[in-house]
VEXLO-901107 format. One record per atom (N, C-alpha, C, O, CB): x, z, y. Coordinates in steps of 0.1 Angstrom, whole numbers, plus 5000, padded with zeros to 4 digits. Each point is the difference from the previous one (the first is absolute). Glycine has a CB too. Layout:
% VEXLO-901107
XZY...
END
This chain:
% VEXLO-901107
563480051388499749925011499349874996499149955006502850155007498649854976499449874994498650024996499249925002503150014991497450195001498750034996499050015012498949964999502050154980499649955031499150015012499749865006498849985004502250245001499949694995499849865005499049934991499149935004503250065006497950034977499149944990498550065002499149925000502850054984498050165018498750055002499349955013498849985000502050234987500049775023499549955013499549864998498949965004502750195009499249774980499649864997498749994991499149925003503350014998497550164989498850014992498850045009498949944998502550114981498850055029498950045009499549895009498849995002502250244997500049705007499649895009499249894992499049955005503050105010498649924973499349904992498650044996499149925000503150014992497650195004498750054996499150015012498849974999502250164983499549905030499250005012499449865003498849995003502650205006499549714990499549875003499049954989499049935004503250025008498150084976499049964989498750075002498949944997503050014988498150185019498850075003499249945012498849994999502350224992499749755019499349935012499449874996499049965006502750155009498949824975499449884995498650034994499049925003503349984993497650204996498750044995499050045010498849975000502450104980499350005030499150045011499549885008498949995004502350244998499849685000499649875007499049924993499149945006503150065004497950004977499049934992498650065001499049935000502850004984498250205018498750075001499449995014498850005002501950154979500249865029499550025014499949875008499250005009501850224990499749674998500049895009498749924998499450004989503149995010497149945012498649945000499849874992498949984996500950135026501349814977499749874994501149964990501050074998497849865023500949964973500949954989501449985004501050044993497049854998502350065021501349965004500850135004501250004997497949785011500350314999500850125003500250094988501150064999497949935024500150014967500350074988501149934992500850074994496850005005502449805001501149934993501350035007501050014993497449815000501650185020501250035007500650144997501250024997498049835021499950254982500450134997500550014985501050074998497350025019501049854974500350014986501449944997500750044991496949955004502749905012501349934997501150055008501150034994497649775000501250225019501150045008500450144997501250034998498049825020499950244980500350144997500650024986501050074998497250005017501349864975500650014987501349934999500950054993496849964997502549885017501449945000501050105007501150024994497849755007500750285010500950095007500350134992501150054999498149865023499750144971500250124992500849974988500850094996497049995011502149804987500849974989501549995003500950034992497249854999502250075021501450005005500650134999501150024995498449795020499850294990500650145000500050064986501050074997498249965026499849954969500050054987501149944991500750074993496949975009502649834999501049934992501450045006501050014993497449805001501650215019501350045006500450144995501250024998498349855022499650224977500350134994500649984986500950074996497350045018501149804979500549974986501449955000500950044992496749925001502649945016501449945000501050105005501150004994497849785011500850305004500950105005500450104989501250024998497849965025500150074969500350094989500749924989500950064994497150085012501749744991500649924990501549975003500950014992496949895002502450065019501449975004500850135000501249994996498049825018500250304990500850134999500450034986501150054997497750035024500249914970500350034986501049894994500850044991496950075006502249775007500849894995501550035005500949974992497249875008502150205012501350035005500750114991501250004997498149935027499850174972500650114992500249954985500850064993498050105022500449754980500049964986500849874997500349984989497650145009502349805012500749874998499149894995498850015001503250124994498649765001499349884997499150024987499049934999502849945012498650224980499250024988498850095002499350024990502849954998497750075024498850095003498749915000500049895006501550275007497449894981498849935001499450005014499149925003500550144973500950025033499550005014500549885007499349965010500750294990501049684996500549885007498949894998499749925009502750154988497049934991499049904997498750045007499349915005501750044973498750175024498850055007500149965015499049955005500850244979501349825022500249965014499849855001499449965010502250234994498949734987499949865001498549964998499549915007502850064984497050094999498649974998499150045011499149935004501450104972499850085030499350055012500149905012499149975007501250274985501049715010500249915011499349864997499549945009502750174995497849854984499349884996498550025002499349915005502550024979497650185012498650035002499750005015498949955004501150184975500949935029499750005015500049865005499149975009502050264993499849694994500049865005498749934996499549925008503050074990497150034990498749944995498850055009499249925003501850064973499050155026498950055009500049955014499049965005501150254981501149785019500249955014499649855001499649955011502250214993498349764985499649865001498549994996499349925007503050014987497250134996498749974995498950075007498949955001502150024977499250155027499050085007499549935013498849985001502150234989500049755019499549935012499449864997499149955006502650175007499049814977499549874996498650004994499149925003503350014993497450174995498650014994499050045011498949954999502250124979499350025031499050045010499749885009498849995004502150244996500149695003499749885008499049904993499149955006503250075005497949964976499249924992498650054999499049935001502950004986497950205012498750074999499349995013498849975001502050184982499949875028499449995014499649865003498949985005502550215002499449714989499649865002498849964992499149935005503350025000497650104982498849974992498750075006498949944999502650044981498750145025498950075006499549925012498849995002502050234990500149735016499649935012499349874997499049965006502950145006498649834978499449874996498750024993499149915001503150004996497550214997498750024994499050055010498850034997502450024982499349985034499050035010500050155004499050045007499749774985502250275003500050145004500550015014501149965003499350114973498849995033500350015014500650145003499550104994498649745011502950165004500550135004499050085008499349945008503049964991497750235000499250085009500550005014501250025002498250134978499849835029500350015015501049895004500850035009498750214990500549644994500949905004499649935013498849975001501850004974500350015034499749935012500349864999499249915004501250305009500849754982500449874999500449974985500850094994500049905031498849904969500449964987500749875001499449905000498750234989503349875012500749885002500049914987500349885001501250255015498249934973500049934987498749944997499949934989501950215003497249885016498649964996500049844998499449964991499750245022501549734997500049854998501049964990499749894994499650095030501750094974501149954991499550014985500449924992501350165024497550024981499550024986499149894996499949974988500450275015499049705006499049894997500849874997499649934991498750185024502849874992500849874999500950014988500549894996499350075028500650154970500950014989499449954988500750004989500450195021
END
């Protein structure tokens, strides 16, 4: 049963990472591509690392504290925390730099930041 849950988590994670690649190819402008690339990969990483943690914790329960899987679960959780912090922060910085350099969104009706970027 544990393996089935792991395979489902891996499948969901791979699906979202694949959708990130499709979004990078199909979306019309810089901002929507950036959104697809960061949101989908972040969400996909949650599921992939969740599968790693699930398998590691299951092996750790069977092997005790001396099991190398206990360290793997800890490292995977730290990696997930780093991804959850750095991926959205980096995307925000890239989008802000793109806006300040004059990259316009496709089919934008209102740009609330247009005046703010001049005064910063």
